[in-house]
Every structure is written in structure tokens, then in C-alpha cells.
N, CA, C and O atoms as CSV, one atom per row, in Angstrom:
chain,resi,resn,atom,element,x,y,z
A,1,UNK,N,N,18.686,34.187,25.998
A,1,UNK,CA,C,18.958,33.797,24.627
A,1,UNK,C,C,18.415,34.853,23.675
A,1,UNK,O,O,17.313,35.369,23.860
A,2,UNK,N,N,19.195,35.161,22.671
A,2,UNK,CA,C,18.767,36.125,21.664
A,2,UNK,C,C,17.770,35.467,20.719
A,2,UNK,O,O,17.734,34.244,20.578
A,3,UNK,N,N,16.971,36.295,20.082
A,3,UNK,CA,C,15.984,35.765,19.147
A,3,UNK,C,C,16.202,36.402,17.779
A,3,UNK,O,O,15.293,37.033,17.240
A,4,UNK,N,N,17.381,36.245,17.219
A,4,UNK,CA,C,17.732,36.844,15.940
A,4,UNK,C,C,17.491,35.835,14.824
A,4,UNK,O,O,17.650,34.629,15.009
A,5,UNK,N,N,17.107,36.354,13.672
A,5,UNK,CA,C,16.831,35.501,12.510
A,5,UNK,C,C,17.356,36.182,11.254
A,5,UNK,O,O,17.475,37.406,11.194
A,6,UNK,N,N,17.665,35.365,10.255
A,6,UNK,CA,C,18.012,35.903,8.945
A,6,UNK,C,C,16.732,36.300,8.222
A,6,UNK,O,O,15.664,35.748,8.487
A,7,UNK,N,N,16.844,37.265,7.305
A,7,UNK,CA,C,15.684,37.702,6.524
A,7,UNK,C,C,15.260,36.598,5.559
A,7,UNK,O,O,16.030,35.684,5.265
A,8,UNK,N,N,14.037,36.697,5.078
A,8,UNK,CA,C,13.531,35.703,4.121
A,8,UNK,C,C,14.386,35.689,2.860
A,8,UNK,O,O,14.631,34.623,2.295
A,9,UNK,N,N,14.839,36.845,2.414
A,9,UNK,CA,C,15.699,36.929,1.223
A,9,UNK,C,C,17.006,36.181,1.457
A,9,UNK,O,O,17.457,35.417,0.604
A,10,UNK,N,N,17.605,36.406,2.615
A,10,UNK,CA,C,18.867,35.744,2.947
A,10,UNK,C,C,18.657,34.233,3.083
A,10,UNK,O,O,19.502,33.448,2.651
A,11,UNK,N,N,17.537,33.827,3.679
A,11,UNK,CA,C,17.242,32.398,3.815
A,11,UNK,C,C,17.087,31.744,2.444
A,11,UNK,O,O,17.504,30.601,2.255
A,12,UNK,N,N,16.500,32.447,1.499
A,12,UNK,CA,C,16.366,31.902,0.141
A,12,UNK,C,C,17.728,31.780,-0.534
A,12,UNK,O,O,17.954,30.854,-1.313
A,13,UNK,N,N,18.635,32.711,-0.240
A,13,UNK,CA,C,20.011,32.595,-0.749
A,13,UNK,C,C,20.681,31.345,-0.169
A,13,UNK,O,O,21.344,30.597,-0.887
A,14,UNK,N,N,20.499,31.132,1.132
A,14,UNK,CA,C,21.055,29.936,1.774
A,14,UNK,C,C,20.446,28.677,1.169
A,14,UNK,O,O,21.147,27.693,0.933
A,15,UNK,N,N,19.135,28.710,0.918
A,15,UNK,CA,C,18.455,27.556,0.329
A,15,UNK,C,C,19.084,27.221,-1.038
A,15,UNK,O,O,19.306,26.052,-1.354
A,16,UNK,N,N,19.364,28.245,-1.828
A,16,UNK,CA,C,19.975,28.048,-3.145
A,16,UNK,C,C,21.365,27.415,-3.012
A,16,UNK,O,O,21.714,26.498,-3.755
A,17,UNK,N,N,22.149,27.919,-2.056
A,17,UNK,CA,C,23.492,27.373,-1.822
A,17,UNK,C,C,23.398,25.907,-1.396
A,17,UNK,O,O,24.145,25.061,-1.888
A,18,UNK,N,N,22.480,25.616,-0.484
A,18,UNK,CA,C,22.319,24.249,0.019
A,18,UNK,C,C,21.882,23.319,-1.106
A,18,UNK,O,O,22.399,22.208,-1.231
A,19,UNK,N,N,20.943,23.761,-1.917
A,19,UNK,CA,C,20.481,22.928,-3.036
A,19,UNK,C,C,21.624,22.648,-4.011
A,19,UNK,O,O,21.735,21.542,-4.540
A,20,UNK,N,N,22.465,23.642,-4.247
A,20,UNK,CA,C,23.630,23.438,-5.110
A,20,UNK,C,C,24.578,22.405,-4.527
A,20,UNK,O,O,25.085,21.541,-5.243
A,21,UNK,N,N,24.817,22.499,-3.214
A,21,UNK,CA,C,25.692,21.520,-2.550
A,21,UNK,C,C,25.075,20.125,-2.604
A,21,UNK,O,O,25.780,19.135,-2.796
A,22,UNK,N,N,23.756,20.053,-2.434
A,22,UNK,CA,C,23.082,18.754,-2.485
A,22,UNK,C,C,23.201,18.137,-3.874
A,22,UNK,O,O,23.400,16.929,-3.994
A,23,UNK,N,N,23.082,18.943,-4.921
A,23,UNK,CA,C,23.241,18.434,-6.284
A,23,UNK,C,C,24.655,17.926,-6.508
A,23,UNK,O,O,24.852,16.883,-7.133
A,24,UNK,N,N,25.646,18.661,-5.997
A,24,UNK,CA,C,27.046,18.226,-6.136
A,24,UNK,C,C,27.282,16.914,-5.410
A,24,UNK,O,O,27.941,16.016,-5.934
A,25,UNK,N,N,26.740,16.804,-4.196
A,25,UNK,CA,C,26.908,15.580,-3.413
A,25,UNK,C,C,26.222,14.409,-4.107
A,25,UNK,O,O,26.773,13.310,-4.161
A,26,UNK,N,N,25.027,14.639,-4.638
A,26,UNK,CA,C,24.308,13.569,-5.340
A,26,UNK,C,C,25.104,13.096,-6.552
A,26,UNK,O,O,25.181,11.896,-6.812
A,27,UNK,N,N,25.697,14.029,-7.292
A,27,UNK,CA,C,26.527,13.659,-8.442
A,27,UNK,C,C,27.750,12.857,-7.994
A,27,UNK,O,O,28.129,11.879,-8.637
A,28,UNK,N,N,28.358,13.278,-6.892
A,28,UNK,CA,C,29.543,12.590,-6.370
A,28,UNK,C,C,29.190,11.162,-5.940
A,28,UNK,O,O,29.935,10.224,-6.225
A,29,UNK,N,N,28.068,11.001,-5.262
A,29,UNK,CA,C,27.632,9.668,-4.830
A,29,UNK,C,C,27.374,8.779,-6.048
A,29,UNK,O,O,27.738,7.603,-6.056
A,30,UNK,N,N,26.749,9.347,-7.065
A,30,UNK,CA,C,26.484,8.574,-8.279
A,30,UNK,C,C,27.788,8.141,-8.950
A,30,UNK,O,O,27.896,7.014,-9.433
A,31,UNK,N,N,28.765,9.027,-8.979
A,31,UNK,CA,C,30.071,8.692,-9.560
A,31,UNK,C,C,30.744,7.579,-8.763
A,31,UNK,O,O,31.308,6.648,-9.339
A,32,UNK,N,N,30.683,7.680,-7.443
A,32,UNK,CA,C,31.286,6.645,-6.591
A,32,UNK,C,C,30.589,5.311,-6.814
A,32,UNK,O,O,31.246,4.277,-6.937
A,33,UNK,N,N,29.251,5.333,-6.866
A,33,UNK,CA,C,28.498,4.100,-7.085
A,33,UNK,C,C,28.846,3.479,-8.431
A,33,UNK,O,O,28.985,2.260,-8.536
A,34,UNK,N,N,28.988,4.303,-9.456
A,34,UNK,CA,C,29.382,3.783,-10.771
A,34,UNK,C,C,30.751,3.125,-10.706
A,34,UNK,O,O,30.973,2.069,-11.299
A,35,UNK,N,N,31.666,3.757,-9.981
A,35,UNK,CA,C,33.006,3.188,-9.828
A,35,UNK,C,C,32.988,1.873,-9.081
A,35,UNK,O,O,33.717,0.945,-9.430
A,36,UNK,N,N,32.163,1.790,-8.058
A,36,UNK,CA,C,32.056,0.548,-7.288
A,36,UNK,C,C,31.448,-0.549,-8.156
A,36,UNK,O,O,31.922,-1.685,-8.159
A,37,UNK,N,N,30.402,-0.200,-8.887
A,37,UNK,CA,C,29.689,-1.195,-9.688
A,37,UNK,C,C,30.504,-1.701,-10.872
A,37,UNK,O,O,30.412,-2.876,-11.229
A,38,UNK,N,N,31.296,-0.834,-11.481
A,38,UNK,CA,C,32.073,-1.284,-12.629
A,38,UNK,C,C,33.412,-1.859,-12.201
A,38,UNK,O,O,33.813,-2.920,-12.678
A,39,UNK,N,N,34.104,-1.172,-11.312
A,39,UNK,CA,C,35.391,-1.656,-10.829
A,39,UNK,C,C,36.302,-2.055,-11.972
A,39,UNK,O,O,36.266,-1.442,-13.039
A,40,UNK,N,N,37.104,-3.060,-11.764
A,40,UNK,CA,C,38.011,-3.541,-12.794
A,40,UNK,C,C,37.398,-4.670,-13.582
A,40,UNK,O,O,37.934,-5.087,-14.608
A,41,UNK,N,N,36.282,-5.163,-13.107
A,41,UNK,CA,C,35.614,-6.272,-13.767
A,41,UNK,C,C,34.484,-5.711,-14.621
A,41,UNK,O,O,33.571,-5.088,-14.081
A,42,UNK,N,N,34.515,-5.913,-15.944
A,42,UNK,CA,C,33.472,-5.344,-16.786
A,42,UNK,C,C,32.077,-5.873,-16.467
A,42,UNK,O,O,31.087,-5.262,-16.871
A,43,UNK,N,N,31.974,-6.971,-15.767
A,43,UNK,CA,C,30.668,-7.538,-15.415
A,43,UNK,C,C,30.140,-7.003,-14.092
A,43,UNK,O,O,29.158,-7.524,-13.563
A,44,UNK,N,N,30.780,-5.966,-13.549
A,44,UNK,CA,C,30.331,-5.397,-12.285
A,44,UNK,C,C,31.299,-5.742,-11.181
A,44,UNK,O,O,32.504,-5.839,-11.413
A,45,UNK,N,N,30.785,-5.926,-9.987
A,45,UNK,CA,C,31.630,-6.226,-8.839
A,45,UNK,C,C,32.350,-7.547,-9.055
A,45,UNK,O,O,31.880,-8.423,-9.782
A,46,UNK,N,N,33.500,-7.668,-8.407
A,46,UNK,CA,C,34.309,-8.872,-8.596
A,46,UNK,C,C,33.558,-10.107,-8.121
A,46,UNK,O,O,32.989,-10.124,-7.030
A,47,UNK,N,N,33.567,-11.120,-8.943
A,47,UNK,CA,C,32.959,-12.383,-8.539
A,47,UNK,C,C,33.989,-13.187,-7.763
A,47,UNK,O,O,35.179,-12.875,-7.782
A,48,UNK,N,N,33.525,-14.209,-7.091
A,48,UNK,CA,C,34.433,-15.044,-6.311
A,48,UNK,C,C,35.467,-15.709,-7.220
A,48,UNK,O,O,36.627,-15.838,-6.830
A,49,UNK,N,N,35.065,-16.140,-8.439
A,49,UNK,CA,C,36.000,-16.763,-9.371
A,49,UNK,C,C,37.051,-15.774,-9.843
A,49,UNK,O,O,38.203,-16.150,-10.058
A,50,UNK,N,N,36.664,-14.508,-10.007
A,50,UNK,CA,C,37.594,-13.503,-10.503
A,50,UNK,C,C,38.714,-13.254,-9.495
A,50,UNK,O,O,39.840,-12.945,-9.885
A,51,UNK,N,N,38.417,-13.383,-8.218
A,51,UNK,CA,C,39.433,-13.142,-7.198
A,51,UNK,C,C,40.596,-14.113,-7.371
A,51,UNK,O,O,41.751,-13.740,-7.166
A,52,UNK,N,N,40.299,-15.350,-7.746
A,52,UNK,CA,C,41.358,-16.332,-7.883
A,52,UNK,C,C,42.089,-16.214,-9.212
A,52,UNK,O,O,43.164,-16.794,-9.372
A,53,UNK,N,N,41.535,-15.480,-10.168
A,53,UNK,CA,C,42.177,-15.385,-11.467
A,53,UNK,C,C,43.173,-14.234,-11.534
A,53,UNK,O,O,43.906,-14.115,-12.516
A,54,UNK,N,N,43.216,-13.390,-10.517
A,54,UNK,CA,C,44.176,-12.294,-10.490
A,54,UNK,C,C,45.162,-12.542,-9.361
A,54,UNK,O,O,44.954,-13.411,-8.514
A,55,UNK,N,N,46.221,-11.777,-9.363
A,55,UNK,CA,C,47.214,-11.913,-8.314
A,55,UNK,C,C,46.594,-11.548,-6.968
A,55,UNK,O,O,45.763,-10.643,-6.887
A,56,UNK,N,N,46.993,-12.241,-5.932
A,56,UNK,CA,C,46.429,-12.045,-4.607
A,56,UNK,C,C,46.556,-10.595,-4.136
A,56,UNK,O,O,45.623,-10.047,-3.550
A,57,UNK,N,N,47.695,-9.984,-4.389
A,57,UNK,CA,C,47.906,-8.595,-3.974
A,57,UNK,C,C,46.971,-7.658,-4.735
A,57,UNK,O,O,46.461,-6.695,-4.163
A,58,UNK,N,N,46.744,-7.929,-6.010
A,58,UNK,CA,C,45.820,-7.102,-6.797
A,58,UNK,C,C,44.406,-7.211,-6.244
A,58,UNK,O,O,43.691,-6.214,-6.149
A,59,UNK,N,N,44.009,-8.416,-5.883
A,59,UNK,CA,C,42.676,-8.619,-5.320
A,59,UNK,C,C,42.541,-7.865,-4.001
A,59,UNK,O,O,41.496,-7.280,-3.719
A,60,UNK,N,N,43.604,-7.881,-3.195
A,60,UNK,CA,C,43.586,-7.151,-1.924
A,60,UNK,C,C,43.498,-5.652,-2.137
A,60,UNK,O,O,42.763,-4.962,-1.430
A,61,UNK,N,N,44.241,-5.147,-3.104
A,61,UNK,CA,C,44.197,-3.721,-3.423
A,61,UNK,C,C,42.813,-3.327,-3.914
A,61,UNK,O,O,42.271,-2.302,-3.498
A,62,UNK,N,N,42.237,-4.141,-4.802
A,62,UNK,CA,C,40.892,-3.859,-5.308
A,62,UNK,C,C,39.877,-3.833,-4.169
A,62,UNK,O,O,39.004,-2.966,-4.124
A,63,UNK,N,N,39.999,-4.781,-3.259
A,63,UNK,CA,C,39.086,-4.854,-2.120
A,63,UNK,C,C,39.235,-3.615,-1.233
A,63,UNK,O,O,38.244,-3.049,-0.770
A,64,UNK,N,N,40.468,-3.208,-1.007
A,64,UNK,CA,C,40.739,-2.032,-0.182
A,64,UNK,C,C,40.160,-0.771,-0.830
A,64,UNK,O,O,39.546,0.049,-0.147
A,65,UNK,N,N,40.351,-0.614,-2.128
A,65,UNK,CA,C,39.822,0.542,-2.857
A,65,UNK,C,C,38.294,0.560,-2.824
A,65,UNK,O,O,37.688,1.621,-2.678
A,66,UNK,N,N,37.677,-0.600,-2.957
A,66,UNK,CA,C,36.219,-0.696,-2.906
A,66,UNK,C,C,35.717,-0.284,-1.518
A,66,UNK,O,O,34.716,0.422,-1.395
A,67,UNK,N,N,36.419,-0.729,-0.484
A,67,UNK,CA,C,36.036,-0.369,0.877
A,67,UNK,C,C,36.153,1.138,1.100
A,67,UNK,O,O,35.281,1.744,1.723
A,68,UNK,N,N,37.227,1.742,0.596
A,68,UNK,CA,C,37.377,3.192,0.704
A,68,UNK,C,C,36.245,3.906,-0.012
A,68,UNK,O,O,35.734,4.916,0.472
A,69,UNK,N,N,35.858,3.385,-1.158
A,69,UNK,CA,C,34.763,3.994,-1.914
A,69,UNK,C,C,33.451,3.918,-1.135
A,69,UNK,O,O,32.683,4.880,-1.121
A,70,UNK,N,N,33.193,2.795,-0.496
A,70,UNK,CA,C,31.982,2.654,0.319
A,70,UNK,C,C,31.994,3.649,1.482
A,70,UNK,O,O,30.969,4.256,1.791
A,71,UNK,N,N,33.151,3.815,2.123
A,71,UNK,CA,C,33.253,4.756,3.235
A,71,UNK,C,C,33.019,6.185,2.763
A,71,UNK,O,O,32.319,6.956,3.420
A,72,UNK,N,N,33.607,6.534,1.622
A,72,UNK,CA,C,33.416,7.873,1.074
A,72,UNK,C,C,31.957,8.094,0.691
A,72,UNK,O,O,31.406,9.169,0.926
A,73,UNK,N,N,31.336,7.082,0.103
A,73,UNK,CA,C,29.937,7.187,-0.288
A,73,UNK,C,C,29.053,7.381,0.958
A,73,UNK,O,O,28.127,8.192,0.938
A,74,UNK,N,N,29.333,6.652,2.018
A,74,UNK,CA,C,28.573,6.793,3.257
A,74,UNK,C,C,28.736,8.190,3.833
A,74,UNK,O,O,27.771,8.792,4.303
A,75,UNK,N,N,29.957,8.701,3.797
A,75,UNK,CA,C,30.215,10.055,4.285
A,75,UNK,C,C,29.427,11.079,3.483
A,75,UNK,O,O,28.822,11.985,4.056
A,76,UNK,N,N,29.430,10.945,2.177
A,76,UNK,CA,C,28.698,11.871,1.310
A,76,UNK,C,C,27.191,11.765,1.549
A,76,UNK,O,O,26.496,12.781,1.558
A,77,UNK,N,N,26.686,10.555,1.740
A,77,UNK,CA,C,25.251,10.370,2.004
A,77,UNK,C,C,24.852,11.007,3.330
A,77,UNK,O,O,23.772,11.585,3.442
A,78,UNK,N,N,25.721,10.903,4.338
A,78,UNK,CA,C,25.451,11.545,5.630
A,78,UNK,C,C,25.430,13.062,5.485
A,78,UNK,O,O,24.586,13.732,6.080
A,79,UNK,N,N,26.355,13.606,4.696
A,79,UNK,CA,C,26.396,15.043,4.446
A,79,UNK,C,C,25.114,15.483,3.737
A,79,UNK,O,O,24.554,16.531,4.060
A,80,UNK,N,N,24.652,14.687,2.777
A,80,UNK,CA,C,23.412,14.996,2.062
A,80,UNK,C,C,22.242,15.057,3.040
A,80,UNK,O,O,21.412,15.963,2.966
A,81,UNK,N,N,22.181,14.086,3.960
A,81,UNK,CA,C,21.112,14.084,4.967
A,81,UNK,C,C,21.201,15.330,5.859
A,81,UNK,O,O,20.179,15.931,6.190
A,82,UNK,N,N,22.418,15.712,6.244
A,82,UNK,CA,C,22.595,16.903,7.074
A,82,UNK,C,C,22.159,18.162,6.334
A,82,UNK,O,O,21.591,19.075,6.934
A,83,UNK,N,N,22.425,18.210,5.031
A,83,UNK,CA,C,21.966,19.347,4.233
A,83,UNK,C,C,20.444,19.363,4.154
A,83,UNK,O,O,19.837,20.434,4.158
A,84,UNK,N,N,19.822,18.193,4.083
A,84,UNK,CA,C,18.358,18.114,4.080
A,84,UNK,C,C,17.788,18.649,5.385
A,84,UNK,O,O,16.764,19.333,5.389
A,85,UNK,N,N,18.451,18.336,6.489
A,85,UNK,CA,C,18.022,18.847,7.793
A,85,UNK,C,C,18.161,20.370,7.820
A,85,UNK,O,O,17.322,21.060,8.400
A,86,UNK,N,N,19.215,20.894,7.196
A,86,UNK,CA,C,19.391,22.347,7.133
A,86,UNK,C,C,18.229,22.994,6.382
A,86,UNK,O,O,17.752,24.059,6.774
A,87,UNK,N,N,17.770,22.351,5.301
A,87,UNK,CA,C,16.607,22.868,4.579
A,87,UNK,C,C,15.368,22.861,5.469
A,87,UNK,O,O,14.565,23.793,5.430
A,88,UNK,N,N,15.218,21.818,6.262
A,88,UNK,CA,C,14.090,21.756,7.191
A,88,UNK,C,C,14.179,22.879,8.225
A,88,UNK,O,O,13.163,23.457,8.610
A,89,UNK,N,N,15.407,23.185,8.674
A,89,UNK,CA,C,15.586,24.278,9.642
A,89,UNK,C,C,15.253,25.631,9.013
A,89,UNK,O,O,14.792,26.539,9.704
A,90,UNK,N,N,15.484,25.769,7.708
A,90,UNK,CA,C,15.064,27.000,7.027
A,90,UNK,C,C,13.548,27.104,7.090
A,90,UNK,O,O,13.002,28.167,7.385
A,91,UNK,N,N,12.872,25.990,6.811
A,91,UNK,CA,C,11.397,25.987,6.807
A,91,UNK,C,C,10.806,26.274,8.194
A,91,UNK,O,O,9.766,26.923,8.308
A,92,UNK,N,N,11.476,25.787,9.242
A,92,UNK,CA,C,10.950,25.986,10.598
A,92,UNK,C,C,11.423,27.295,11.226
A,92,UNK,O,O,10.961,27.667,12.304
A,93,UNK,N,N,12.341,27.993,10.560
A,93,UNK,CA,C,12.837,29.262,11.082
A,93,UNK,C,C,13.982,29.123,12.065
A,93,UNK,O,O,14.366,30.108,12.696
A,94,UNK,N,N,14.537,27.938,12.213
A,94,UNK,CA,C,15.631,27.711,13.154
A,94,UNK,C,C,17.003,27.885,12.499
A,94,UNK,O,O,18.019,27.921,13.194
A,95,UNK,N,N,17.040,27.990,11.191
A,95,UNK,CA,C,18.304,28.030,10.461
A,95,UNK,C,C,19.109,29.278,10.813
A,95,UNK,O,O,18.572,30.384,10.860
A,96,UNK,N,N,20.389,29.087,11.055
A,96,UNK,CA,C,21.298,30.199,11.283
A,96,UNK,C,C,21.370,30.683,12.714
A,96,UNK,O,O,22.071,31.654,13.003
A,97,UNK,N,N,20.663,30.030,13.611
A,97,UNK,CA,C,20.688,30.405,15.019
A,97,UNK,C,C,21.416,29.319,15.802
A,97,UNK,O,O,21.110,28.134,15.661
A,98,UNK,N,N,22.366,29.720,16.616
A,98,UNK,CA,C,23.143,28.772,17.424
A,98,UNK,C,C,22.227,28.104,18.443
A,98,UNK,O,O,21.491,28.773,19.167
A,99,UNK,N,N,22.284,26.784,18.487
A,99,UNK,CA,C,21.435,26.030,19.414
A,99,UNK,C,C,21.914,26.139,20.860
A,99,UNK,O,O,21.189,25.764,21.781
A,100,UNK,N,N,23.129,26.651,21.066
A,100,UNK,CA,C,23.657,26.763,22.427
A,100,UNK,C,C,23.428,28.162,22.997
A,100,UNK,O,O,22.839,28.305,24.069
A,101,UNK,N,N,23.892,29.200,22.284
A,101,UNK,CA,C,23.786,30.557,22.830
A,101,UNK,C,C,22.620,31.355,22.253
A,101,UNK,O,O,22.252,32.392,22.804
A,102,UNK,N,N,22.034,30.886,21.151
A,102,UNK,CA,C,20.902,31.576,20.555
A,102,UNK,C,C,21.268,32.745,19.665
A,102,UNK,O,O,20.387,33.401,19.110
A,103,UNK,N,N,22.555,33.017,19.520
A,103,UNK,CA,C,22.997,34.123,18.666
A,103,UNK,C,C,22.942,33.707,17.201
A,103,UNK,O,O,22.918,32.522,16.870
A,104,UNK,N,N,22.922,34.708,16.340
A,104,UNK,CA,C,22.938,34.468,14.907
A,104,UNK,C,C,24.325,33.975,14.500
A,104,UNK,O,O,25.327,34.591,14.863
A,105,UNK,N,N,24.396,32.893,13.764
A,105,UNK,CA,C,25.668,32.347,13.287
A,105,UNK,C,C,26.119,33.192,12.110
A,105,UNK,O,O,25.305,33.569,11.266
A,106,UNK,N,N,27.411,33.494,12.046
A,106,UNK,CA,C,27.955,34.354,10.989
A,106,UNK,C,C,27.592,33.827,9.607
A,106,UNK,O,O,27.628,32.623,9.352
A,107,UNK,N,N,27.242,34.750,8.728
A,107,UNK,CA,C,26.836,34.390,7.372
A,107,UNK,C,C,27.933,33.597,6.649
A,107,UNK,O,O,27.640,32.644,5.927
A,108,UNK,N,N,29.181,33.990,6.845
A,108,UNK,CA,C,30.295,33.283,6.192
A,108,UNK,C,C,30.322,31.818,6.607
A,108,UNK,O,O,30.560,30.936,5.782
A,109,UNK,N,N,30.079,31.564,7.884
A,109,UNK,CA,C,30.060,30.178,8.376
A,109,UNK,C,C,28.885,29.417,7.774
A,109,UNK,O,O,29.022,28.258,7.382
A,110,UNK,N,N,27.728,30.074,7.702
A,110,UNK,CA,C,26.543,29.406,7.167
A,110,UNK,C,C,26.713,29.081,5.674
A,110,UNK,O,O,26.165,28.093,5.187
A,111,UNK,N,N,27.462,29.903,4.964
A,111,UNK,CA,C,27.700,29.628,3.543
A,111,UNK,C,C,28.672,28.466,3.357
A,111,UNK,O,O,28.519,27.665,2.434
A,112,UNK,N,N,29.666,28.378,4.230
A,112,UNK,CA,C,30.660,27.309,4.107
A,112,UNK,C,C,30.199,25.998,4.723
A,112,UNK,O,O,30.486,24.927,4.189
A,113,UNK,N,N,29.491,26.073,5.838
A,113,UNK,CA,C,29.032,24.885,6.554
A,113,UNK,C,C,27.537,25.054,6.831
A,113,UNK,O,O,27.139,25.274,7.976
A,114,UNK,N,N,26.709,24.952,5.789
A,114,UNK,CA,C,25.291,25.250,5.966
A,114,UNK,C,C,24.544,24.264,6.866
A,114,UNK,O,O,23.413,24.531,7.272
A,115,UNK,N,N,25.162,23.140,7.177
A,115,UNK,CA,C,24.502,22.176,8.044
A,115,UNK,C,C,24.873,22.375,9.514
A,115,UNK,O,O,24.496,21.565,10.361
A,116,UNK,N,N,25.605,23.442,9.820
A,116,UNK,CA,C,25.980,23.684,11.214
A,116,UNK,C,C,24.803,24.259,11.991
A,116,UNK,O,O,23.912,24.893,11.426
A,117,UNK,N,N,24.823,24.025,13.288
A,117,UNK,CA,C,23.807,24.622,14.154
A,117,UNK,C,C,24.450,25.269,15.379
A,117,UNK,O,O,23.778,25.552,16.372
A,118,UNK,N,N,25.776,25.502,15.293
A,118,UNK,CA,C,26.508,26.144,16.382
A,118,UNK,C,C,27.406,27.238,15.819
A,118,UNK,O,O,27.980,27.090,14.741
A,119,UNK,N,N,27.520,28.327,16.552
A,119,UNK,CA,C,28.441,29.380,16.147
A,119,UNK,C,C,29.876,28.916,16.433
A,119,UNK,O,O,30.088,27.921,17.125
A,120,UNK,N,N,30.844,29.639,15.900
A,120,UNK,CA,C,32.242,29.246,16.059
A,120,UNK,C,C,32.646,29.214,17.530
A,120,UNK,O,O,33.320,28.281,17.967
A,121,UNK,N,N,32.239,30.222,18.293
A,121,UNK,CA,C,32.620,30.280,19.709
A,121,UNK,C,C,32.093,29.072,20.484
A,121,UNK,O,O,32.824,28.461,21.263
A,122,UNK,N,N,30.837,28.736,20.269
A,122,UNK,CA,C,30.248,27.586,20.988
A,122,UNK,C,C,30.852,26.266,20.509
A,122,UNK,O,O,31.056,25.352,21.308
A,123,UNK,N,N,31.136,26.164,19.225
A,123,UNK,CA,C,31.757,24.947,18.691
A,123,UNK,C,C,33.150,24.769,19.292
A,123,UNK,O,O,33.535,23.658,19.653
A,124,UNK,N,N,33.905,25.865,19.397
A,124,UNK,CA,C,35.238,25.788,19.998
A,124,UNK,C,C,35.168,25.403,21.473
A,124,UNK,O,O,35.982,24.611,21.949
A,125,UNK,N,N,34.202,25.957,22.192
A,125,UNK,CA,C,34.029,25.575,23.608
A,125,UNK,C,C,33.705,24.101,23.731
A,125,UNK,O,O,34.204,23.413,24.622
A,126,UNK,N,N,32.858,23.621,22.823
A,126,UNK,CA,C,32.469,22.209,22.822
A,126,UNK,C,C,33.680,21.309,22.574
A,126,UNK,O,O,33.818,20.254,23.193
A,127,UNK,N,N,34.555,21.736,21.662
A,127,UNK,CA,C,35.756,20.937,21.379
A,127,UNK,C,C,36.710,20.919,22.568
A,127,UNK,O,O,37.333,19.898,22.859
A,128,UNK,N,N,36.820,22.065,23.256
A,128,UNK,CA,C,37.734,22.154,24.393
A,128,UNK,C,C,37.210,21.446,25.629
A,128,UNK,O,O,37.988,20.951,26.445
A,129,UNK,N,N,35.879,21.398,25.770
A,129,UNK,CA,C,35.264,20.788,26.944
A,129,UNK,C,C,34.241,19.743,26.518
A,129,UNK,O,O,33.041,19.947,26.706
A,130,UNK,N,N,34.692,18.621,25.945
A,130,UNK,CA,C,33.717,17.601,25.522
A,130,UNK,C,C,32.974,17.019,26.729
A,130,UNK,O,O,33.532,16.860,27.815
A,131,UNK,N,N,31.724,16.714,26.501
A,131,UNK,CA,C,30.888,16.190,27.596
A,131,UNK,C,C,31.142,14.722,27.802
A,131,UNK,O,O,30.533,14.106,28.677
């Protein structure tokens, strides 16, 4: 296994990129939460009485949209956690090194997918040969 690492300057650049992504994700989650909380009912989430006061199909659509929002919010929260782990890997010196082959992961990949821990070649092998 190779023992290559990014320079401290480069790691600080990655840290800045990750922090920016985390701020964007936090804003997105807040927007989704606001949408869920306000919905179509000015008093917040739909009450049981409100469901019967609207057309059944409208209530179903509202419920479906709320569920999609919850799924999107969960996805964004998971991404935020993965970005936090990437920051921890910067602190421990593991950031940017493939956990399978030990090679340095391409800078372009680390900028686009900073929460990755596998190089493209190893990720492709993993997809082709799932365990």
C-alpha cells in the first residue's frame, strides 16, 4: 500500500470546500423543514380535521409531497454527516487516500465527492464485483 498524502495547504482547501458544502446542505435542510412545517395549512402540518375538509385526492397529494420532502431531508442529513466524517478524516490524516489500494484519490474527485474514501478504479471494481 502506498503512503501518499495531500499537503496541509491542499487539505485546508478541501476543508474550505467541505465547509461550503455543509453550509449549503444545512440551508437546504432548513428550507425543506420550513416547507414541511408550513405546507398548505397556515397552522403548520395538516391536522386530522383538515384532511376531511379538502378533497381526498388533494390530501393524498399533500401527503405524498410531505413524504418526499422527508426523504429528501433524510438524504441531505446523511450527506451532511458524511461531510462531517470527511472533516474528521482531514484531522486524522486519512483524507484523500483510498481505503482499498492506499493510493491518493484524484483531486478532481475529492473536490466533487469530498466524502469519498475510494478512488475511481476501486469504486468501479466494487460496483462490478459486489460482495
